[in-house]
C-alpha positions as CSV (number, residue, x, y, z in Angstrom):
1,X,-35.5,-8.0,12.4
2,X,-32.3,-10.0,12.5
3,X,-33.6,-12.3,9.7
4,X,-34.3,-9.3,7.5
5,X,-30.8,-7.9,8.0
6,X,-29.3,-11.4,7.2
7,X,-31.5,-11.6,4.1
8,X,-30.4,-8.2,2.8
9,X,-26.7,-9.0,3.5
10,X,-27.1,-12.3,1.6
11,X,-28.8,-10.5,-1.3
12,X,-26.0,-7.9,-1.4
13,X,-23.3,-10.6,-1.5
14,X,-25.2,-12.5,-4.2
15,X,-25.6,-9.3,-6.4
16,X,-21.9,-8.4,-5.9
17,X,-20.7,-11.9,-6.9
18,X,-23.0,-11.8,-10.0
19,X,-21.8,-8.3,-11.1
20,X,-18.2,-9.4,-10.5
21,X,-18.7,-12.6,-12.6
22,X,-20.4,-10.5,-15.4
23,X,-17.4,-8.1,-15.5
24,X,-14.9,-10.9,-15.2
25,X,-16.4,-13.9,-17.0
26,X,-13.2,-15.9,-17.4
27,X,-13.1,-19.4,-18.6
28,X,-12.3,-22.8,-17.1
29,X,-11.1,-26.0,-18.8
30,X,-11.5,-29.5,-17.4
31,X,-9.9,-32.7,-18.7
32,X,-11.0,-36.1,-17.4
33,X,-10.8,-39.6,-18.9
34,X,-10.0,-38.1,-22.3
35,X,-12.8,-35.6,-22.3
36,X,-12.2,-31.8,-22.4
37,X,-14.8,-29.4,-21.1
38,X,-14.6,-25.7,-21.4
39,X,-17.0,-23.3,-19.7
40,X,-17.3,-19.9,-18.2
41,X,-16.9,-19.3,-14.5
42,X,-20.5,-18.0,-14.3
43,X,-21.9,-21.1,-15.9
44,X,-19.8,-23.3,-13.6
45,X,-21.2,-21.4,-10.6
46,X,-24.8,-21.7,-11.9
47,X,-24.2,-25.5,-12.5
48,X,-22.8,-26.0,-9.0
49,X,-25.8,-24.2,-7.4
50,X,-28.2,-26.2,-9.5
51,X,-26.6,-29.5,-8.4
52,X,-26.8,-28.4,-4.8
53,X,-30.4,-27.5,-5.2
54,X,-31.3,-30.9,-6.8
55,X,-29.2,-32.8,-4.3
56,X,-30.9,-31.1,-1.4
57,X,-34.3,-31.9,-2.9
58,X,-33.5,-35.6,-3.3
59,X,-32.0,-35.8,0.2
60,X,-35.1,-34.2,1.7
61,X,-37.3,-36.6,-0.3
62,X,-35.4,-39.6,0.9
63,X,-35.5,-38.4,4.5
64,X,-39.3,-37.9,4.3
65,X,-39.9,-41.4,2.8
66,X,-37.5,-43.0,5.2
67,X,-39.0,-41.1,8.2
68,X,-42.5,-42.1,7.2
69,X,-41.4,-45.8,7.1
70,X,-39.9,-45.6,10.6
71,X,-43.0,-43.7,11.9
72,X,-45.2,-46.5,10.6
73,X,-43.1,-49.1,12.2
74,X,-43.0,-47.2,15.5
75,X,-46.8,-46.9,15.3
76,X,-47.2,-50.7,14.9
77,X,-44.7,-51.2,17.7
78,X,-46.6,-48.8,20.0
79,X,-49.9,-50.6,19.3
80,X,-48.4,-54.0,20.0
81,X,-46.8,-52.7,23.2
82,X,-50.1,-51.2,24.3
83,X,-51.9,-54.5,23.7
84,X,-49.2,-56.3,25.7
85,X,-49.5,-53.9,28.6
86,X,-53.2,-54.3,28.6
87,X,-52.8,-58.1,28.7
88,X,-50.4,-57.8,31.6
89,X,-52.7,-55.6,33.5
90,X,-55.6,-58.0,32.9
91,X,-53.5,-60.9,33.9
92,X,-52.4,-59.4,37.2
93,X,-56.0,-58.2,37.9
94,X,-57.2,-61.8,37.4
95,X,-54.5,-63.1,39.8
96,X,-55.7,-60.7,42.4
97,X,-59.3,-61.6,41.7
98,X,-58.7,-65.3,41.7
99,X,-59.7,-65.8,38.1
100,X,-57.3,-68.5,36.9
101,X,-58.7,-68.7,33.4
102,X,-58.4,-64.9,32.8
103,X,-54.9,-65.0,34.3
104,X,-53.9,-67.7,31.8
105,X,-55.2,-65.7,28.9
106,X,-53.4,-62.5,30.1
107,X,-50.1,-64.3,30.5
108,X,-50.4,-66.0,27.1
109,X,-51.2,-62.7,25.3
110,X,-48.6,-60.8,27.2
111,X,-45.9,-63.4,26.3
112,X,-46.6,-62.8,22.6
113,X,-45.6,-59.2,23.1
114,X,-42.8,-59.6,25.7
115,X,-41.6,-63.2,25.3
116,X,-38.6,-62.9,27.6
117,X,-39.7,-60.1,30.0
118,X,-39.3,-60.9,33.7
119,X,-42.7,-59.4,34.5
120,X,-44.4,-61.9,32.2
121,X,-42.5,-64.7,33.7
122,X,-43.7,-63.6,37.1
123,X,-47.3,-63.6,35.9
124,X,-46.9,-67.1,34.5
125,X,-45.5,-68.2,37.8
126,X,-48.4,-66.7,39.8
127,X,-50.9,-68.3,37.3
128,X,-49.3,-71.7,37.8
129,X,-49.6,-71.3,41.6
130,X,-53.3,-70.4,41.2
131,X,-53.9,-73.5,39.1
132,X,-52.3,-75.7,41.8
133,X,-49.3,-76.6,39.6
134,X,-46.9,-76.3,42.5
135,X,-44.0,-78.0,40.8
136,X,-44.1,-75.5,37.9
137,X,-44.8,-72.5,40.1
138,X,-41.8,-73.3,42.3
139,X,-39.5,-74.0,39.3
140,X,-40.6,-70.7,37.7
141,X,-40.0,-68.8,41.0
142,X,-36.5,-70.2,41.3
143,X,-35.8,-68.9,37.7
144,X,-37.0,-65.5,38.8
145,X,-34.4,-65.3,41.6
146,X,-31.7,-64.5,39.0
147,X,-33.4,-61.2,38.1
148,X,-33.1,-58.4,40.8
149,X,-36.4,-56.9,39.7
150,X,-38.3,-60.1,40.5
151,X,-36.1,-61.6,43.2
152,X,-38.1,-60.4,46.1
153,X,-41.5,-61.4,44.7
154,X,-40.0,-64.9,44.0
155,X,-38.6,-65.2,47.5
156,X,-41.9,-64.2,49.1
157,X,-43.7,-66.8,47.0
158,X,-41.2,-69.5,47.8
159,X,-41.3,-68.6,51.5
160,X,-45.1,-68.9,51.7
161,X,-45.1,-72.1,49.6
162,X,-42.5,-73.7,51.9
163,X,-44.5,-72.7,55.0
164,X,-47.6,-74.2,53.5
165,X,-45.9,-77.5,52.9
166,X,-44.4,-77.5,56.4
167,X,-40.8,-76.9,55.3
168,X,-40.1,-74.2,57.9
169,X,-36.3,-74.6,57.4
170,X,-36.6,-73.9,53.7
171,X,-39.0,-71.0,54.3
172,X,-36.4,-69.5,56.7
173,X,-33.7,-69.7,54.0
174,X,-35.8,-67.8,51.5
175,X,-37.0,-65.2,54.0
176,X,-33.5,-64.7,55.3
177,X,-32.2,-64.1,51.8
178,X,-34.9,-61.4,51.3
179,X,-33.9,-59.9,54.7
180,X,-30.3,-59.6,53.5
181,X,-31.3,-57.3,50.7
182,X,-30.2,-53.7,51.1
183,X,-33.8,-52.5,51.2
184,X,-35.2,-55.4,53.1
185,X,-39.0,-55.7,53.1
186,X,-41.1,-55.8,56.3
187,X,-42.6,-59.2,55.4
188,X,-39.2,-60.7,55.3
189,X,-38.4,-59.4,58.8
190,X,-41.7,-60.7,60.2
191,X,-41.2,-64.1,58.6
192,X,-37.6,-64.5,59.9
193,X,-38.7,-63.6,63.4
194,X,-41.6,-66.1,63.3
195,X,-39.7,-68.9,61.7
196,X,-36.7,-68.6,64.0
197,X,-39.1,-68.7,66.9
198,X,-41.0,-71.7,65.6
199,X,-37.8,-73.6,64.9
200,X,-36.2,-72.7,68.2
201,X,-33.2,-71.0,66.6
202,X,-32.7,-68.7,69.6
203,X,-29.3,-67.5,68.8
204,X,-30.4,-66.5,65.3
205,X,-33.5,-64.8,66.8
206,X,-31.3,-62.8,69.1
207,X,-29.2,-61.6,66.2
208,X,-32.3,-60.6,64.2
209,X,-33.6,-58.7,67.3
210,X,-30.5,-56.6,67.2
211,X,-31.5,-55.2,63.8
212,X,-32.3,-51.4,63.6
213,X,-35.6,-52.1,61.8
214,X,-37.1,-54.4,64.4
215,X,-39.0,-51.6,66.3
216,X,-41.1,-51.2,63.1
217,X,-42.8,-54.6,63.9
218,X,-42.5,-54.9,67.7
219,X,-42.1,-52.3,70.5
220,X,-38.8,-51.6,72.2
221,X,-40.1,-53.1,75.5
222,X,-41.2,-56.3,73.7
223,X,-37.8,-56.4,72.0
224,X,-36.0,-56.4,75.4
225,X,-38.4,-59.1,76.7
226,X,-37.8,-61.3,73.6
227,X,-34.1,-60.9,73.8
228,X,-34.1,-62.2,77.4
229,X,-36.4,-65.1,76.4
230,X,-34.2,-66.1,73.5
231,X,-31.1,-66.0,75.8
232,X,-32.8,-68.1,78.5
233,X,-34.0,-70.7,75.9
234,X,-30.5,-70.8,74.3
235,X,-28.9,-71.3,77.7
236,X,-31.4,-74.1,78.5
237,X,-30.6,-75.9,75.2
238,X,-26.9,-75.7,75.9
239,X,-27.4,-77.0,79.4
240,X,-29.4,-79.9,78.1
241,X,-26.6,-80.7,75.6
242,X,-24.1,-80.7,78.5
243,X,-22.4,-77.5,77.5
244,X,-22.3,-75.5,80.8
245,X,-19.8,-72.9,79.6
246,X,-22.1,-71.8,76.7
247,X,-25.1,-72.0,79.0
248,X,-23.4,-69.7,81.5
249,X,-22.6,-67.2,78.7
250,X,-26.2,-67.1,77.5
251,X,-27.7,-66.9,81.0
252,X,-25.6,-63.9,81.7
253,X,-26.9,-62.3,78.5
254,X,-30.4,-63.0,79.6
255,X,-29.8,-61.3,83.0
256,X,-28.2,-58.3,81.2
257,X,-31.3,-58.0,79.0
258,X,-33.8,-58.4,81.9
259,X,-32.1,-58.3,85.3
260,X,-35.2,-59.3,87.3
261,X,-35.8,-62.5,85.4
262,X,-35.7,-65.3,87.9
263,X,-35.6,-68.2,85.5
264,X,-32.4,-66.7,84.0
265,X,-30.8,-66.7,87.4
266,X,-31.9,-70.3,87.9
267,X,-30.4,-71.4,84.6
268,X,-27.2,-69.6,85.4
269,X,-27.0,-71.4,88.8
270,X,-27.7,-74.8,87.2
271,X,-25.0,-74.2,84.6
272,X,-22.5,-73.1,87.2
273,X,-23.3,-76.2,89.2
274,X,-22.9,-78.4,86.1
275,X,-19.5,-76.8,85.6
276,X,-18.5,-78.2,89.0
277,X,-19.0,-75.0,91.1
278,X,-21.9,-75.8,93.4
279,X,-20.9,-73.4,96.1
280,X,-20.8,-70.5,93.6
281,X,-24.2,-71.6,92.3
282,X,-25.6,-71.4,95.8
283,X,-24.3,-67.9,96.3
284,X,-25.9,-66.8,92.9
285,X,-29.3,-68.3,93.9
286,X,-29.2,-66.7,97.4
287,X,-28.4,-63.3,95.8
288,X,-31.2,-63.7,93.2
289,X,-33.7,-64.8,95.9
290,X,-33.0,-61.7,98.0
291,X,-33.9,-59.6,94.9
292,X,-36.8,-61.6,93.5
293,X,-38.0,-64.8,95.2
294,X,-39.4,-67.3,92.7
295,X,-40.2,-71.0,92.6
296,X,-37.7,-71.6,89.8
297,X,-34.9,-70.4,92.1
298,X,-36.1,-72.7,94.8
299,X,-36.1,-75.7,92.4
300,X,-32.6,-74.9,91.2
301,X,-31.4,-74.5,94.8
302,X,-32.9,-77.9,95.9
303,X,-31.2,-79.6,92.9
304,X,-27.8,-78.6,94.2
305,X,-28.1,-81.3,96.9
306,X,-30.3,-84.1,95.6
307,X,-31.3,-86.8,98.1
308,X,-30.4,-84.6,101.1
309,X,-32.1,-85.4,104.4
310,X,-35.3,-83.4,105.2
311,X,-33.8,-81.7,108.3
312,X,-30.7,-80.7,106.4
313,X,-32.9,-79.3,103.6
314,X,-34.9,-77.2,106.0
315,X,-31.7,-75.7,107.4
316,X,-30.4,-74.9,103.9
317,X,-33.7,-73.3,102.9
318,X,-33.4,-71.0,105.9
319,X,-30.1,-69.8,104.4
320,X,-31.7,-69.3,101.0
321,X,-34.6,-67.1,102.3
322,X,-32.5,-65.1,104.8
323,X,-32.2,-62.2,102.4
324,X,-36.0,-61.8,102.0
325,X,-37.6,-63.9,104.8
326,X,-41.2,-62.4,104.9
327,X,-41.9,-62.7,101.1
328,X,-44.7,-65.1,100.4
329,X,-42.4,-67.3,98.4
330,X,-40.0,-67.4,101.3
331,X,-42.8,-68.5,103.7
332,X,-44.0,-71.1,101.3
333,X,-40.4,-72.5,100.8
334,X,-39.9,-72.6,104.6
335,X,-43.3,-74.1,105.2
336,X,-42.8,-76.9,102.7
337,X,-39.4,-77.8,104.0
338,X,-40.6,-77.8,107.6
339,X,-43.5,-80.0,106.6
340,X,-41.2,-82.5,104.9
341,X,-39.1,-82.6,108.1
342,X,-42.3,-82.9,110.2
343,X,-41.6,-79.7,112.0
344,X,-45.3,-79.0,112.4
345,X,-45.1,-75.9,114.5
346,X,-42.6,-74.2,112.3
347,X,-44.5,-75.1,109.2
348,X,-47.7,-73.7,110.8
349,X,-46.1,-70.4,111.9
350,X,-44.7,-69.8,108.4
351,X,-47.9,-70.7,106.5
352,X,-50.8,-69.4,108.6
353,X,-50.1,-65.7,107.7
354,X,-50.6,-66.5,104.0
355,X,-54.2,-67.8,104.6
356,X,-55.3,-64.2,105.1
357,X,-57.7,-63.0,102.4
358,X,-55.4,-60.2,101.6
359,X,-52.8,-62.6,100.3
360,X,-52.4,-63.1,96.5
361,X,-54.7,-65.9,95.3
362,X,-52.0,-68.1,94.1
363,X,-49.9,-67.9,97.3
364,X,-53.0,-68.3,99.5
365,X,-54.0,-71.4,97.5
366,X,-50.6,-73.1,97.8
367,X,-50.3,-72.2,101.5
368,X,-53.8,-73.7,102.2
369,X,-52.8,-77.0,100.4
370,X,-49.7,-77.3,102.6
371,X,-51.7,-76.4,105.7
372,X,-54.1,-79.2,105.0
373,X,-51.1,-81.6,105.2
374,X,-50.0,-79.9,108.5
375,X,-53.5,-80.4,110.0
376,X,-53.5,-84.1,109.1
377,X,-49.9,-84.7,110.0
378,X,-49.9,-82.9,113.3
379,X,-53.3,-83.7,114.8
380,X,-55.3,-85.7,112.3
381,X,-57.8,-82.8,112.2
382,X,-59.7,-83.7,109.0
383,X,-62.2,-80.9,109.4
384,X,-59.6,-78.2,109.5
385,X,-57.8,-80.0,106.6
386,X,-61.0,-80.0,104.6
387,X,-61.4,-76.2,105.1
388,X,-57.9,-75.7,104.0
389,X,-58.5,-77.7,100.8
390,X,-61.6,-75.8,100.0
391,X,-59.5,-72.6,100.1
392,X,-56.9,-74.2,97.9
393,X,-59.5,-75.2,95.3
394,X,-60.9,-71.7,95.1
395,X,-58.0,-70.8,92.8
396,X,-56.7,-72.7,89.9
397,X,-53.1,-72.4,89.1
398,X,-52.3,-70.2,86.2
399,X,-49.1,-72.2,85.5
400,X,-49.6,-74.2,82.3
401,X,-47.4,-76.5,80.2
402,X,-47.2,-74.0,77.3
403,X,-46.6,-75.5,73.8
404,X,-43.6,-74.5,71.7
405,X,-44.2,-71.0,70.3
406,X,-45.2,-70.9,66.6
407,X,-44.5,-67.2,66.0
408,X,-43.1,-64.1,67.6
409,X,-46.6,-62.9,68.5
410,X,-47.4,-66.3,70.0
411,X,-44.2,-66.1,72.1
412,X,-45.0,-62.6,73.3
413,X,-48.5,-63.8,74.3
414,X,-46.9,-66.6,76.4
415,X,-44.6,-64.2,78.0
416,X,-47.5,-62.0,79.0
């Protein structure tokens, strides 16, 4: 309806203008470059309209021809892009399928379409890795590090390649760089945890364990256990390097992470003693023993007075176990010290209760081995000593010299 009204209005205007021009024909004169042109206003109007119509026709014709040319070029470009994408897809499928020849072909054809595209470069790098050309593959991967779209893929490849070649330090550098990305991938976190564990970088491991995304790969309980272990190992390293102040700091962190951990208390006491405060170390060990008797605490306690006489040692052990005298570890400590001092009766009274079948297998076995020595030393009763040794051999010690952990999972397995 609106179009009809507009059409009628245009027609009215055109008719009105035509009638007006017919009634008032007028004349117009033009002079230009020595030429003189005279014409009526009506003829001028018709001429202008004619020129506009012709001009519009040629403009439309040019647009149609030009558009057809661009459409043809776009069609060729689309076909070329389609072939390139198919080659890329075929190349990556070949990489996943382990077909190196097809991967090479896909990479070559894709490069003809996308000569400088990062995705093609990544396919070429993966193909070189498949063909065993490690030098080229590593060089290509390093080039890909400059492009944010391929950086993570390159870092993952370089990490795995470094691990395969035994370069754990290099692998850690690449994995840590990936982990520093804003949206860090899960593989990077797992690799950093494993590599820091394998390399014994305990302080770095502790820092990594503080990350908010760690619970996505290990539980909160395991996280606390690993923190304590990392602190204990860091403290042990510092103590071995004669840095007692640093060892004390890390031992305190271990106790904070896992208060009942006896080896942390033992390391703390050793570090305090190495710092020239043997009396304070004794107090720490006695307090820890009262809460959780453990052989590592006894070992640290004995090291506070190396070369001391057997009787003096037996008296000092009494002081250590005073806070928890009836615990099996307390009885074993007293029995062993009494045995060393040839206090046969005292050794027997402390050890005999542990020979009961209700005692834990490890404690019963250790007590039986000590009782065998008591039987021989006190009365030379080989028969009774043999019976004690049979009891001792019924249980094999679960204590093992565990190898250095190779991954976070391996370390957790060792911690039980």
